[in-house]
A tleap script that builds the chain and sets N, CA, C and O, in Angstrom:
source leaprc.protein.ff14SB
mol = sequence {
  NMET ARG ALA LYS TYR TYR THR ARG PHE LEU
  LEU ARG SER ALA GLU GLN GLY PHE ALA ASP
  GLU TYR SER GLY VAL VAL GLU LEU ASN THR
  ALA ALA ASN ARG VAL LEU ASP PRO ASP GLU
  ILE GLU GLU LEU LEU ALA VAL ASN PHE GLU
  MET GLU ALA GLU ASP VAL GLU LEU LEU ASN
  TRP SER ARG LEU CHIE
}
set mol.1.N position { 11.455 -3.829 -25.687 }
set mol.1.CA position { 10.430 -3.285 -26.550 }
set mol.1.C position { 9.301 -2.719 -25.695 }
set mol.1.O position { 8.962 -3.279 -24.652 }
set mol.2.N position { 8.736 -1.633 -26.130 }
set mol.2.CA position { 7.627 -1.022 -25.390 }
set mol.2.C position { 6.291 -1.504 -25.942 }
set mol.2.O position { 6.119 -1.657 -27.152 }
set mol.3.N position { 5.355 -1.737 -25.038 }
set mol.3.CA position { 4.006 -2.140 -25.409 }
set mol.3.C position { 3.025 -1.215 -24.700 }
set mol.3.O position { 3.218 -0.875 -23.532 }
set mol.4.N position { 1.972 -0.808 -25.407 }
set mol.4.CA position { 0.962 0.085 -24.826 }
set mol.4.C position { -0.311 -0.693 -24.522 }
set mol.4.O position { -0.726 -1.573 -25.276 }
set mol.5.N position { -0.921 -0.335 -23.382 }
set mol.5.CA position { -2.140 -0.990 -22.932 }
set mol.5.C position { -3.144 0.071 -22.495 }
set mol.5.O position { -2.772 1.101 -21.933 }
set mol.6.N position { -4.426 -0.196 -22.763 }
set mol.6.CA position { -5.490 0.627 -22.200 }
set mol.6.C position { -5.849 -0.021 -20.871 }
set mol.6.O position { -5.982 -1.242 -20.792 }
set mol.7.N position { -6.007 0.784 -19.832 }
set mol.7.CA position { -6.328 0.221 -18.527 }
set mol.7.C position { -7.372 1.052 -17.788 }
set mol.7.O position { -7.463 2.267 -17.966 }
set mol.8.N position { -8.148 0.377 -16.964 }
set mol.8.CA position { -9.081 1.003 -16.007 }
set mol.8.C position { -8.818 0.336 -14.675 }
set mol.8.O position { -8.724 -0.889 -14.595 }
set mol.9.N position { -8.698 1.148 -13.616 }
set mol.9.CA position { -8.418 0.579 -12.308 }
set mol.9.C position { -8.919 1.496 -11.212 }
set mol.9.O position { -9.175 2.679 -11.435 }
set mol.10.N position { -9.055 0.929 -10.028 }
set mol.10.CA position { -9.456 1.670 -8.834 }
set mol.10.C position { -8.268 1.800 -7.897 }
set mol.10.O position { -7.483 0.866 -7.735 }
set mol.11.N position { -8.146 2.973 -7.281 }
set mol.11.CA position { -7.195 3.186 -6.195 }
set mol.11.C position { -8.017 3.451 -4.944 }
set mol.11.O position { -8.746 4.441 -4.871 }
set mol.12.N position { -7.901 2.575 -3.971 }
set mol.12.CA position { -8.665 2.721 -2.724 }
set mol.12.C position { -7.975 3.719 -1.811 }
set mol.12.O position { -6.750 3.732 -1.691 }
set mol.13.N position { -8.776 4.548 -1.174 }
set mol.13.CA position { -8.225 5.530 -0.237 }
set mol.13.C position { -8.187 4.939 1.165 }
set mol.13.O position { -8.675 3.834 1.404 }
set mol.14.N position { -7.605 5.688 2.079 }
set mol.14.CA position { -7.510 5.245 3.476 }
set mol.14.C position { -8.884 5.153 4.124 }
set mol.14.O position { -9.083 4.372 5.054 }
set mol.15.N position { -9.839 5.955 3.632 }
set mol.15.CA position { -11.195 5.918 4.180 }
set mol.15.C position { -11.924 4.686 3.670 }
set mol.15.O position { -11.899 4.395 2.474 }
set mol.16.N position { -12.563 3.973 4.562 }
set mol.16.CA position { -13.290 2.761 4.218 }
set mol.16.C position { -14.385 3.042 3.190 }
set mol.16.O position { -15.176 3.969 3.365 }
set mol.17.N position { -14.435 2.250 2.123 }
set mol.17.CA position { -15.512 2.357 1.146 }
set mol.17.C position { -15.300 3.400 0.061 }
set mol.17.O position { -16.195 3.593 -0.762 }
set mol.18.N position { -14.173 4.076 0.017 }
set mol.18.CA position { -13.912 5.094 -0.996 }
set mol.18.C position { -12.793 4.648 -1.933 }
set mol.18.O position { -11.800 4.059 -1.506 }
set mol.19.N position { -12.980 4.946 -3.227 }
set mol.19.CA position { -11.961 4.638 -4.228 }
set mol.19.C position { -12.102 5.615 -5.382 }
set mol.19.O position { -13.195 6.111 -5.658 }
set mol.20.N position { -11.001 5.885 -6.048 }
set mol.20.CA position { -10.993 6.718 -7.244 }
set mol.20.C position { -10.765 5.809 -8.439 }
set mol.20.O position { -9.942 4.896 -8.385 }
set mol.21.N position { -11.501 6.063 -9.522 }
set mol.21.CA position { -11.348 5.267 -10.738 }
set mol.21.C position { -10.521 6.044 -11.752 }
set mol.21.O position { -10.735 7.237 -11.968 }
set mol.22.N position { -9.582 5.355 -12.364 }
set mol.22.CA position { -8.709 5.948 -13.369 }
set mol.22.C position { -8.744 5.104 -14.634 }
set mol.22.O position { -8.987 3.898 -14.588 }
set mol.23.N position { -8.497 5.754 -15.760 }
set mol.23.CA position { -8.365 5.031 -17.022 }
set mol.23.C position { -7.375 5.775 -17.901 }
set mol.23.O position { -7.189 6.985 -17.771 }
set mol.24.N position { -6.751 5.034 -18.791 }
set mol.24.CA position { -5.809 5.660 -19.703 }
set mol.24.C position { -4.866 4.643 -20.306 }
set mol.24.O position { -5.050 3.434 -20.164 }
set mol.25.N position { -3.857 5.155 -20.979 }
set mol.25.CA position { -2.873 4.308 -21.644 }
set mol.25.C position { -1.641 4.164 -20.755 }
set mol.25.O position { -1.112 5.146 -20.233 }
set mol.26.N position { -1.201 2.930 -20.596 }
set mol.26.CA position { -0.010 2.606 -19.832 }
set mol.26.C position { 0.996 2.014 -20.810 }
set mol.26.O position { 0.650 1.160 -21.627 }
set mol.27.N position { 2.236 2.470 -20.724 }
set mol.27.CA position { 3.284 1.959 -21.603 }
set mol.27.C position { 4.309 1.216 -20.770 }
set mol.27.O position { 4.829 1.752 -19.792 }
set mol.28.N position { 4.604 -0.030 -21.159 }
set mol.28.CA position { 5.545 -0.870 -20.420 }
set mol.28.C position { 6.750 -1.220 -21.278 }
set mol.28.O position { 6.635 -1.405 -22.490 }
set mol.29.N position { 7.887 -1.307 -20.645 }
set mol.29.CA position { 9.102 -1.807 -21.275 }
set mol.29.C position { 9.142 -3.309 -21.031 }
set mol.29.O position { 9.736 -3.759 -20.051 }
set mol.30.N position { 8.523 -4.085 -21.902 }
set mol.30.CA position { 8.433 -5.527 -21.720 }
set mol.30.C position { 8.370 -6.204 -23.076 }
set mol.30.O position { 8.097 -5.563 -24.091 }
set mol.31.N position { 8.622 -7.492 -23.086 }
set mol.31.CA position { 8.527 -8.247 -24.333 }
set mol.31.C position { 7.097 -8.190 -24.859 }
set mol.31.O position { 6.140 -8.309 -24.094 }
set mol.32.N position { 6.959 -8.008 -26.161 }
set mol.32.CA position { 5.636 -7.849 -26.775 }
set mol.32.C position { 4.756 -9.074 -26.578 }
set mol.32.O position { 3.535 -8.947 -26.493 }
set mol.33.N position { 5.351 -10.248 -26.505 }
set mol.33.CA position { 4.549 -11.470 -26.383 }
set mol.33.C position { 4.344 -11.912 -24.934 }
set mol.33.O position { 3.704 -12.935 -24.689 }
set mol.34.N position { 4.871 -11.167 -23.986 }
set mol.34.CA position { 4.714 -11.528 -22.568 }
set mol.34.C position { 3.315 -11.179 -22.086 }
set mol.34.O position { 2.829 -10.068 -22.302 }
set mol.35.N position { 2.674 -12.142 -21.431 }
set mol.35.CA position { 1.338 -11.941 -20.880 }
set mol.35.C position { 1.469 -11.737 -19.378 }
set mol.35.O position { 2.017 -12.582 -18.671 }
set mol.36.N position { 0.962 -10.610 -18.901 }
set mol.36.CA position { 1.001 -10.307 -17.472 }
set mol.36.C position { -0.294 -10.762 -16.816 }
set mol.36.O position { -1.369 -10.601 -17.394 }
set mol.37.N position { -0.203 -11.330 -15.615 }
set mol.37.CA position { -1.436 -11.679 -14.914 }
set mol.37.C position { -1.914 -10.462 -14.113 }
set mol.37.O position { -1.131 -9.548 -13.854 }
set mol.38.N position { -3.175 -10.446 -13.725 }
set mol.38.CA position { -3.743 -9.275 -13.027 }
set mol.38.C position { -2.960 -8.853 -11.779 }
set mol.38.O position { -2.844 -7.658 -11.504 }
set mol.39.N position { -2.428 -9.804 -11.028 }
set mol.39.CA position { -1.663 -9.453 -9.825 }
set mol.39.C position { -0.397 -8.676 -10.179 }
set mol.39.O position { -0.036 -7.733 -9.475 }
set mol.40.N position { 0.277 -9.061 -11.259 }
set mol.40.CA position { 1.473 -8.336 -11.697 }
set mol.40.C position { 1.132 -6.910 -12.127 }
set mol.40.O position { 1.872 -5.971 -11.835 }
set mol.41.N position { 0.013 -6.759 -12.817 }
set mol.41.CA position { -0.424 -5.443 -13.290 }
set mol.41.C position { -0.758 -4.547 -12.104 }
set mol.41.O position { -0.357 -3.384 -12.067 }
set mol.42.N position { -1.493 -5.090 -11.136 }
set mol.42.CA position { -1.834 -4.307 -9.939 }
set mol.42.C position { -0.573 -3.893 -9.187 }
set mol.42.O position { -0.503 -2.778 -8.669 }
set mol.43.N position { 0.421 -4.771 -9.119 }
set mol.43.CA position { 1.685 -4.448 -8.447 }
set mol.43.C position { 2.415 -3.323 -9.178 }
set mol.43.O position { 2.936 -2.409 -8.541 }
set mol.44.N position { 2.456 -3.382 -10.510 }
set mol.44.CA position { 3.099 -2.325 -11.299 }
set mol.44.C position { 2.413 -0.976 -11.082 }
set mol.44.O position { 3.077 0.045 -10.907 }
set mol.45.N position { 1.089 -0.982 -11.094 }
set mol.45.CA position { 0.335 0.257 -10.869 }
set mol.45.C position { 0.570 0.784 -9.457 }
set mol.45.O position { 0.734 1.988 -9.260 }
set mol.46.N position { 0.585 -0.112 -8.480 }
set mol.46.CA position { 0.797 0.288 -7.086 }
set mol.46.C position { 2.169 0.942 -6.911 }
set mol.46.O position { 2.287 1.968 -6.241 }
set mol.47.N position { 3.186 0.363 -7.500 }
set mol.47.CA position { 4.537 0.938 -7.407 }
set mol.47.C position { 4.539 2.334 -8.020 }
set mol.47.O position { 5.122 3.262 -7.460 }
set mol.48.N position { 3.890 2.480 -9.165 }
set mol.48.CA position { 3.850 3.771 -9.846 }
set mol.48.C position { 3.173 4.849 -8.995 }
set mol.48.O position { 3.589 6.007 -9.013 }
set mol.49.N position { 2.129 4.469 -8.250 }
set mol.49.CA position { 1.390 5.425 -7.419 }
set mol.49.C position { 1.854 5.421 -5.965 }
set mol.49.O position { 1.239 6.061 -5.113 }
set mol.50.N position { 2.938 4.700 -5.683 }
set mol.50.CA position { 3.486 4.606 -4.331 }
set mol.50.C position { 2.427 4.157 -3.330 }
set mol.50.O position { 2.230 4.776 -2.285 }
set mol.51.N position { 1.755 3.066 -3.677 }
set mol.51.CA position { 0.699 2.491 -2.843 }
set mol.51.C position { 0.979 1.007 -2.651 }
set mol.51.O position { 1.885 0.448 -3.269 }
set mol.52.N position { 0.202 0.386 -1.800 }
set mol.52.CA position { 0.259 -1.065 -1.627 }
set mol.52.C position { -0.582 -1.723 -2.719 }
set mol.52.O position { -1.600 -1.171 -3.135 }
set mol.53.N position { -0.161 -2.896 -3.183 }
set mol.53.CA position { -0.868 -3.591 -4.263 }
set mol.53.C position { -2.313 -3.909 -3.887 }
set mol.53.O position { -3.178 -3.934 -4.763 }
set mol.54.N position { -2.594 -4.152 -2.615 }
set mol.54.CA position { -3.967 -4.475 -2.210 }
set mol.54.C position { -4.897 -3.264 -2.298 }
set mol.54.O position { -6.114 -3.417 -2.199 }
set mol.55.N position { -4.346 -2.072 -2.483 }
set mol.55.CA position { -5.160 -0.865 -2.646 }
set mol.55.C position { -5.467 -0.558 -4.105 }
set mol.55.O position { -6.098 0.454 -4.411 }
set mol.56.N position { -5.020 -1.430 -5.009 }
set mol.56.CA position { -5.261 -1.261 -6.442 }
set mol.56.C position { -6.139 -2.413 -6.923 }
set mol.56.O position { -5.851 -3.577 -6.646 }
set mol.57.N position { -7.207 -2.085 -7.640 }
set mol.57.CA position { -8.068 -3.115 -8.223 }
set mol.57.C position { -8.154 -2.900 -9.724 }
set mol.57.O position { -8.671 -1.879 -10.179 }
set mol.58.N position { -7.660 -3.839 -10.482 }
set mol.58.CA position { -7.677 -3.787 -11.931 }
set mol.58.C position { -9.086 -4.087 -12.446 }
set mol.58.O position { -9.675 -5.105 -12.082 }
set mol.59.N position { -9.623 -3.212 -13.284 }
set mol.59.CA position { -10.950 -3.415 -13.857 }
set mol.59.C position { -10.878 -3.885 -15.308 }
set mol.59.O position { -11.674 -4.721 -15.735 }
set mol.60.N position { -9.912 -3.338 -16.072 }
set mol.60.CA position { -9.793 -3.673 -17.492 }
set mol.60.C position { -8.349 -3.446 -17.910 }
set mol.60.O position { -7.698 -2.510 -17.447 }
set mol.61.N position { -7.854 -4.313 -18.793 }
set mol.61.CA position { -6.472 -4.202 -19.283 }
set mol.61.C position { -6.444 -4.845 -20.650 }
set mol.61.O position { -6.702 -6.043 -20.769 }
set mol.62.N position { -6.137 -4.083 -21.687 }
set mol.62.CA position { -6.073 -4.647 -23.033 }
set mol.62.C position { -4.969 -3.973 -23.837 }
set mol.62.O position { -4.747 -2.767 -23.733 }
set mol.63.N position { -4.291 -4.775 -24.634 }
set mol.63.CA position { -3.165 -4.278 -25.442 }
set mol.63.C position { -3.660 -3.440 -26.590 }
set mol.63.O position { -4.632 -3.792 -27.258 }
set mol.64.N position { -2.987 -2.323 -26.820 }
set mol.64.CA position { -3.278 -1.479 -27.975 }
set mol.64.C position { -2.369 -1.897 -29.124 }
set mol.64.O position { -1.209 -2.250 -28.914 }
set mol.65.N position { -2.897 -1.855 -30.313 }
set mol.65.CA position { -2.101 -2.263 -31.485 }
set mol.65.C position { -1.658 -1.070 -32.264 }
set mol.65.O position { -0.979 -1.214 -33.281 }
savepdb mol mol.pdb
quit
């Protein structure tokens, strides 16, 4: 089942002290009642952007109904 989430996150660049902020809707193929912890969410975002998980900082994540 697909679930939609509103998210805000930072992607850190190679330059020290710089990051880009993104927001939008993310759709996951996961069980509707499954709760993801912030580390799992950052890992999913990192894979999507072909980055390391430590370069992603989750700011907000909430399920859309």
